[in-house]
LOVOKE-364855 format. One line per field, with one value per residue (C-alpha): x, y, z; residue number from 1; residue in three letters. Coordinates in steps of 0.5 Angstrom, whole numbers, always signed. Layout:
% residues N
X <- [X, ...]
Y <- [Y, ...]
Z <- [Z, ...]
marmi <- [NUM, ...]
kemi <- [ALA, ...]
***
This chain:
% residues 472
X <- [+0, +3, -2, -2, -10, -9, -3, -5, -12, -6, -3, -10, -13, -6, -6, -13, -12, -6, -8, -15, -11, -6, -13, -16, -11, -10, -17, -18, -12, -15, -22, -21, -16, -21, -27, -23, -21, -28, -30, -26, -26, -34, -33, -28, -34, -39, -35, -32, -40, -42, -37, -38, -46, -44, -40, -44, -50, -46, -46, -52, -55, -50, -50, -55, -50, -48, -54, -59, -64, -66, -58, -58, -64, -60, -53, -57, -60, -54, -52, -57, -58, -49, -50, -45, -44, -43, -40, -39, -32, -31, -24, -22, -23, -29, -35, -41, -46, -46, -52, -52, -58, -62, -61, -57, -50, -50, -45, -40, -42, -37, -31, -25, -21, -15, -9, -7, -13, -15, -8, -9, -16, -13, -8, -12, -16, -15, -16, -15, -17, -18, -22, -22, -18, -22, -29, -30, -29, -28, -23, -27, -26, -26, -25, -24, -25, -24, -30, -28, -32, -29, -22, -23, -24, -30, -30, -28, -33, -32, -35, -34, -36, -34, -28, -33, -38, -31, -30, -38, -37, -31, -33, -40, -36, -30, -36, -39, -31, -32, -37, -36, -29, -32, -37, -31, -26, -31, -34, -26, -25, -30, -28, -22, -22, -27, -22, -17, -20, -22, -14, -11, -17, -14, -7, -10, -12, -6, -2, -8, -7, +1, +0, -5, +1, +5, +2, +1, -7, -5, -12, -13, -14, -16, -22, -20, -27, -27, -21, -16, -11, -5, -7, -12, -5, -2, -8, -8, +0, -1, -6, -3, +4, -1, -3, +3, +6, +0, +2, +9, +7, +2, +7, +12, +8, +8, +14, +16, +10, +12, +20, +18, +14, +20, +24, +19, +19, +27, +29, +22, +25, +32, +30, +26, +31, +36, +33, +30, +38, +40, +35, +35, +27, +31, +35, +42, +41, +37, +41, +45, +38, +35, +43, +41, +35, +39, +43, +39, +35, +40, +43, +36, +36, +43, +39, +34, +39, +43, +36, +34, +42, +41, +34, +36, +42, +38, +32, +38, +39, +47, +48, +55, +54, +50, +57, +56, +56, +54, +48, +50, +55, +53, +47, +52, +57, +50, +48, +55, +54, +48, +51, +50, +43, +41, +45, +42, +36, +37, +34, +35, +38, +35, +40, +37, +43, +45, +52, +54, +55, +49, +52, +47, +47, +46, +49, +53, +52, +45, +43, +47, +43, +37, +38, +41, +35, +30, +34, +34, +26, +26, +30, +27, +21, +22, +20, +25, +29, +23, +26, +30, +29, +33, +33, +36, +32, +33, +27, +28, +31, +31, +33, +28, +31, +27, +27, +22, +21, +15, +12, +6, +2, +2, -6, -8, -11, -4, +0, -1, +2, +9, +13, +11, +16, +15, +10, +10, +4, +1, +5, +11, +12, +12, +18, +22, +21, +28, +26, +24, +20, +25, +28, +23, +22, +29, +29, +23, +26, +33, +29, +25, +31, +34, +27, +27, +20, +18, +13, +10, +6, +4, -1, -2, +4, +10, +12, +16, +19, +22, +25, +28, +34, +36, +41, +47]
Y <- [+0, +6, +12, +15, +12, +5, +5, +9, +4, -2, +2, +3, -4, -8, -5, -6, -14, -15, -11, -16, -22, -22, -19, -26, -30, -26, -27, -34, -36, -33, -36, -42, -42, -39, -44, -50, -46, -46, -52, -56, -51, -53, -60, -61, -57, -62, -68, -65, -64, -71, -75, -71, -73, -80, -80, -76, -80, -87, -83, -81, -89, -94, -100, -98, -101, -97, -100, -96, -94, -87, -86, -88, -83, -77, -79, -79, -73, -70, -72, -70, -62, -62, -66, -70, -78, -80, -86, -90, -94, -100, -100, -104, -100, -104, -99, -101, -95, -91, -86, -80, -77, -80, -87, -92, -93, -101, -102, -98, -103, -108, -106, -105, -98, -96, -98, -91, -88, -92, -90, -82, -82, -86, -82, -76, -74, -75, -69, -71, -73, -80, -86, -90, -95, -96, -95, -90, -89, -81, -78, -75, -69, -74, -71, -77, -76, -81, -83, -81, -85, -84, -83, -90, -91, -92, -92, -87, -82, -80, -73, -74, -71, -71, -66, -62, -60, -57, -52, -51, -45, -43, -43, -40, -35, -34, -34, -28, -25, -27, -24, -17, -17, -19, -13, -8, -10, -8, -2, +0, -2, +3, +9, +7, +7, +14, +17, +16, +17, +25, +25, +24, +27, +34, +32, +29, +36, +39, +34, +35, +43, +43, +39, +45, +50, +46, +47, +55, +55, +60, +61, +54, +53, +48, +47, +47, +47, +47, +44, +46, +41, +39, +38, +43, +47, +45, +47, +55, +55, +52, +57, +62, +61, +60, +67, +69, +66, +69, +77, +75, +73, +79, +83, +80, +81, +88, +89, +86, +92, +97, +95, +95, +102, +105, +103, +104, +111, +113, +109, +111, +117, +116, +112, +117, +123, +118, +116, +124, +126, +120, +120, +129, +130, +134, +140, +142, +147, +143, +137, +139, +140, +133, +130, +133, +130, +123, +123, +126, +119, +115, +118, +116, +108, +108, +110, +106, +100, +102, +102, +95, +92, +96, +92, +85, +86, +87, +83, +77, +79, +81, +85, +86, +85, +90, +94, +101, +107, +115, +116, +124, +124, +120, +124, +130, +126, +125, +133, +134, +129, +134, +141, +143, +141, +144, +150, +150, +151, +155, +151, +154, +147, +146, +141, +138, +133, +132, +135, +127, +122, +117, +110, +106, +98, +96, +96, +103, +103, +101, +107, +111, +110, +110, +117, +119, +117, +120, +128, +127, +127, +133, +136, +135, +137, +143, +150, +154, +157, +153, +150, +143, +140, +134, +131, +126, +123, +118, +115, +108, +103, +107, +113, +116, +121, +125, +128, +133, +139, +144, +144, +140, +135, +127, +126, +121, +117, +116, +116, +109, +107, +111, +105, +101, +99, +105, +108, +116, +121, +125, +133, +128, +126, +132, +135, +130, +126, +124, +119, +112, +110, +106, +110, +110, +102, +101, +104, +101, +94, +97, +98, +92, +88, +91, +90, +97, +102, +108, +113, +118, +125, +129, +134, +144, +144, +139, +132, +129, +121, +118, +112, +107, +104, +100, +104, +100]
Z <- [-1, -2, -1, +7, +7, +5, +11, +16, +15, +16, +22, +25, +24, +26, +32, +33, +31, +35, +41, +42, +39, +46, +50, +48, +49, +57, +57, +54, +59, +65, +64, +62, +69, +72, +70, +72, +78, +80, +78, +82, +88, +88, +85, +93, +97, +95, +96, +103, +105, +102, +106, +112, +112, +110, +117, +120, +117, +120, +127, +129, +125, +129, +124, +119, +112, +105, +102, +106, +102, +105, +105, +97, +96, +100, +96, +89, +91, +92, +86, +83, +85, +84, +77, +78, +79, +86, +88, +95, +96, +101, +106, +100, +94, +90, +89, +92, +89, +84, +81, +77, +81, +76, +76, +80, +75, +77, +71, +76, +82, +85, +81, +84, +83, +80, +86, +85, +87, +93, +95, +95, +98, +104, +105, +105, +98, +90, +85, +78, +71, +71, +67, +74, +71, +64, +68, +65, +56, +57, +62, +68, +73, +79, +87, +91, +99, +105, +109, +117, +123, +130, +126, +123, +115, +113, +106, +101, +97, +89, +87, +78, +72, +66, +62, +57, +62, +67, +60, +57, +61, +58, +52, +53, +56, +50, +45, +48, +48, +41, +38, +43, +39, +32, +33, +36, +31, +26, +28, +29, +22, +20, +24, +23, +15, +15, +19, +15, +8, +12, +14, +7, +3, +4, +2, -4, -5, -4, -8, -14, -13, -13, -19, -22, -20, -24, -30, -28, -25, -20, -18, -15, -7, -2, +1, +8, +12, +19, +20, +26, +26, +23, +16, +17, +18, +12, +8, +11, +8, +2, +1, +5, +0, -7, -6, -4, -10, -15, -11, -14, -21, -22, -20, -24, -29, -28, -28, -35, -37, -33, -36, -43, -42, -39, -45, -50, -49, -49, -54, -59, -58, -59, -66, -69, -68, -70, -76, -78, -78, -83, -87, -87, -84, -79, -81, -80, -76, -71, -70, -64, -61, -62, -61, -54, -53, -56, -51, -45, -46, -48, -39, -38, -40, -36, -30, -31, -32, -26, -22, -24, -23, -16, -15, -17, -13, -6, -9, -8, -1, -4, +2, +5, +14, +18, +23, +27, +23, +24, +22, +21, +19, +13, +12, +11, +6, +2, +2, +0, -6, -7, -7, -13, -14, -8, -10, -17, -14, -7, -3, +4, +8, +16, +20, +26, +28, +36, +37, +40, +34, +33, +32, +29, +26, +18, +11, +11, +3, +3, +8, +4, -2, +1, +5, -3, -5, -1, +0, -9, -9, -4, -8, -14, -12, -8, -11, -12, -5, -2, +5, +6, +12, +16, +23, +27, +33, +38, +41, +46, +42, +35, +32, +27, +21, +18, +10, +8, +3, +2, -5, -8, -4, -6, -6, -1, -6, -9, -1, -1, -8, -7, -6, -11, -17, -23, -20, -21, -19, -24, -22, -21, -28, -31, -25, -26, -33, -32, -26, -27, -21, -17, -12, -7, -8, -8, -1, +2, +0, +4, +9, +9, +9, +15, +18, +20, +18, +14, +13, +9, +11, +5, +7, +8, +1, +6, +4, +10, +10, +16, +17, +23, +25, +31, +35, +36]
marmi <- [1, 2, 3, 4, 5, 6, 7, 8, 9, 10, 11, 12, 13, 14, 15, 16, 17, 18, 19, 20, 21, 22, 23, 24, 25, 26, 27, 28, 29, 30, 31, 32, 33, 34, 35, 36, 37, 38, 39, 40, 41, 42, 43, 44, 45, 46, 47, 48, 49, 50, 51, 52, 53, 54, 55, 56, 57, 58, 59, 60, 61, 62, 63, 64, 65, 66, 67, 68, 69, 70, 71, 72, 73, 74, 75, 76, 77, 78, 79, 80, 81, 82, 83, 84, 85, 86, 87, 88, 89, 90, 91, 92, 93, 94, 95, 96, 97, 98, 99, 100, 101, 102, 103, 104, 105, 106, 107, 108, 109, 110, 111, 112, 113, 114, 115, 116, 117, 118, 119, 120, 121, 122, 123, 124, 125, 126, 127, 128, 129, 130, 131, 132, 133, 134, 135, 136, 137, 138, 139, 140, 141, 142, 143, 144, 145, 146, 147, 148, 149, 150, 151, 152, 153, 154, 155, 156, 157, 158, 159, 160, 161, 162, 163, 164, 165, 166, 167, 168, 169, 170, 171, 172, 173, 174, 175, 176, 177, 178, 179, 180, 181, 182, 183, 184, 185, 186, 187, 188, 189, 190, 191, 192, 193, 194, 195, 196, 197, 198, 199, 200, 201, 202, 203, 204, 205, 206, 207, 208, 209, 210, 211, 212, 213, 214, 215, 216, 217, 218, 219, 220, 221, 222, 223, 224, 225, 226, 227, 228, 229, 230, 231, 232, 233, 234, 235, 236, 237, 238, 239, 240, 241, 242, 243, 244, 245, 246, 247, 248, 249, 250, 251, 252, 253, 254, 255, 256, 257, 258, 259, 260, 261, 262, 263, 264, 265, 266, 267, 268, 269, 270, 271, 272, 273, 274, 275, 276, 277, 278, 279, 280, 281, 282, 283, 284, 285, 286, 287, 288, 289, 290, 291, 292, 293, 294, 295, 296, 297, 298, 299, 300, 301, 302, 303, 304, 305, 306, 307, 308, 309, 310, 311, 312, 313, 314, 315, 316, 317, 318, 319, 320, 321, 322, 323, 324, 325, 326, 327, 328, 329, 330, 331, 332, 333, 334, 335, 336, 337, 338, 339, 340, 341, 342, 343, 344, 345, 346, 347, 348, 349, 350, 351, 352, 353, 354, 355, 356, 357, 358, 359, 360, 361, 362, 363, 364, 365, 366, 367, 368, 369, 370, 371, 372, 373, 374, 375, 376, 377, 378, 379, 380, 381, 382, 383, 384, 385, 386, 387, 388, 389, 390, 391, 392, 393, 394, 395, 396, 397, 398, 399, 400, 401, 402, 403, 404, 405, 406, 407, 408, 409, 410, 411, 412, 413, 414, 415, 416, 417, 418, 419, 420, 421, 422, 423, 424, 425, 426, 427, 428, 429, 430, 431, 432, 433, 434, 435, 436, 437, 438, 439, 440, 441, 442, 443, 444, 445, 446, 447, 448, 449, 450, 451, 452, 453, 454, 455, 456, 457, 458, 459, 460, 461, 462, 463, 464, 465, 466, 467, 468, 469, 470, 471, 472]
kemi <- [MET, LYS, SER, MET, TYR, GLY, ARG, GLN, PHE, ALA, THR, MET, ALA, GLY, MET, ILE, LEU, LEU, SER, PHE, LEU, MET, LEU, GLY, ALA, SER, PHE, ALA, THR, LEU, SER, TYR, GLN, TYR, THR, ILE, ARG, ASP, LYS, GLN, ASP, SER, MET, SER, ARG, ASN, ALA, GLY, ILE, ILE, ALA, SER, TYR, ALA, SER, ASN, TYR, PHE, LEU, LEU, ASN, THR, GLY, SER, SER, TRP, GLN, ASN, SER, ASP, PHE, GLN, ASN, GLN, LEU, ARG, TYR, LEU, ALA, LEU, VAL, THR, ASP, SER, HIS, ILE, MET, LEU, GLY, SER, VAL, GLU, GLY, VAL, VAL, VAL, TYR, ALA, THR, ASP, GLY, ARG, ASN, GLU, LEU, THR, ALA, LEU, GLU, TRP, LYS, ALA, LEU, PRO, GLU, GLN, VAL, VAL, SER, ALA, ILE, THR, ASP, SER, SER, PHE, VAL, GLY, SER, THR, THR, LEU, GLY, GLY, LEU, TYR, GLU, ARG, PRO, ARG, TYR, LEU, VAL, GLY, LEU, PRO, ILE, GLN, TYR, VAL, ASP, ASN, LEU, GLN, GLY, MET, ILE, LEU, VAL, SER, CYS, GLU, ALA, SER, GLU, ILE, SER, SER, MET, TRP, GLU, ASP, LEU, SER, SER, ILE, PHE, LEU, VAL, THR, ALA, ALA, ALA, VAL, ILE, LEU, ILE, ALA, ALA, ILE, ILE, SER, SER, VAL, THR, SER, MET, ARG, GLN, SER, LYS, PRO, MET, LYS, GLU, ILE, ALA, ALA, ALA, ALA, ARG, GLN, PHE, GLY, HIS, GLY, GLU, LEU, ASN, VAL, ARG, VAL, ASP, VAL, GLY, ARG, ARG, ARG, ASP, GLU, VAL, GLY, GLU, LEU, ALA, GLU, ALA, PHE, ASN, SER, MET, ALA, ASP, SER, LEU, ALA, LYS, SER, GLU, GLN, ARG, ARG, ALA, GLU, PHE, ILE, ALA, ASN, VAL, SER, HIS, GLU, LEU, LYS, THR, PRO, MET, THR, THR, ILE, ALA, GLY, PHE, ALA, ASP, GLY, ILE, LEU, ASP, GLY, THR, ILE, PRO, GLN, GLU, LYS, GLU, ARG, GLN, TYR, LEU, GLN, VAL, ILE, SER, SER, GLU, THR, ARG, ARG, LEU, SER, ARG, LEU, VAL, ARG, SER, MET, LEU, ASP, LEU, SER, ARG, LEU, GLN, SER, ASP, GLU, ARG, ALA, ALA, GLN, GLN, GLN, PHE, ASP, ILE, SER, GLU, THR, LEU, LEU, ARG, VAL, LEU, VAL, SER, LEU, GLU, ASN, LYS, ILE, SER, GLY, LYS, ASN, LEU, ASN, VAL, ASP, THR, GLN, LEU, PRO, ASP, ASP, PRO, VAL, GLN, VAL, TRP, GLY, ASP, GLN, ASP, ALA, ILE, THR, GLN, VAL, CYS, TYR, ASN, LEU, LEU, ASP, ASN, ALA, ILE, LYS, PHE, SER, PRO, GLU, GLY, GLY, PRO, LEU, THR, ILE, SER, VAL, THR, ALA, LYS, GLY, ALA, LYS, ALA, GLN, ILE, THR, ILE, GLY, ASN, GLU, GLY, GLN, THR, ILE, SER, PRO, GLU, GLU, LEU, PRO, LEU, ILE, PHE, ASP, ARG, PHE, HIS, LYS, THR, ASP, HIS, SER, ARG, SER, ALA, ASP, ARG, ASP, GLY, VAL, GLY, LEU, GLY, LEU, TYR, ILE, VAL, LYS, THR, ILE, LEU, ASN, SER, HIS, LYS, GLU, ASP, ILE, THR, CYS, VAL, SER, GLN, ASP, GLY, ARG, THR, VAL, PHE, THR, PHE, THR, LEU, THR, LEU, ALA]
***
């Protein structure tokens, strides 16, 4: 059996069967021993009572003989009540009277008992299975006791029954046990089969869904139902994985579409103007102007490819090990690198940095890129002569870095989308024609890899980005 259902059912059925076999063997042994012991004790008590009765009879009826009809009637009654054969034996070991309670067993009378039986009874008692030297065709269970009268042996009493009678009660109990065991095994097998099938069904559904996933059907999900066990958790985990894969596939498709769009526009522009210059459509006096456009679009393509390479490196988790560094110093270095752009717009830079170094943990090169992208973005969208604010504050175990600028605000509908790949708000398209829409997405990716947060608030003509880093 290769299926999980088959293996589980076979295991459970085997355990149940083995348990019942062990229980049955124990029950058979114990019940048989108990039945035999109980019958032996009963016959021994009966033999003792009859021997005591015979002794008392002769004590009270001096001179009476074994042939006394009243005495024989009493023995016959006792044999009927105990459902056994009762025999009286003389001191010499000869059967002088035998009855089964209904008839006198004349075939046994005046027959000699085996010497070993007589010897055992004379000494104490005899208990065992015997044919009495051929007096019985089949072995019978026999208890023999001496009849004492004033410490003298007067004879012996023998009580016997068929061995099959001893085991009849055990056979009845065994039959009841076997019927009950068979019913329990059948019920357990049905329950085991249903349980195994119920447990294996979601596994089969997951396997089938996985195969459909392999063929590109990403909308397949496993029905969890009301299951809250391990199989239900597995089904939920599979559905969660399926949702994640579907979203990843959707993002991949969107990424390809966006890349195609971003590449198509400058390449169309470059090809159109280059063909115009080559075939003479564009006048010679305007060639320089259009060559500048071609140069600008080429640099834009270069920035797009560079950003995509940076994004690929970030997503493949190829980062340097985290280290301690001063975030204030990093911000100042980035400001110096952007001095020409700041001066070109005559921006008023307001830096609110602590006097002491603010040591944080992180990949310094990656965080430098975060600061560069945010500051470059703030400079692009700041109006001429507007303020540019930078602040670093420590709150608990985190350092909060804030970069803000004034200018046209981002609408509430656009705000949740600004960190998406290739997303540009309508107002930014005109202000940032050279942008590729990956700057903020790269920022978000880097901070996510550091398990840090970034937020943006844009209202009343002011836009502020705030991100966190872990203090060292």
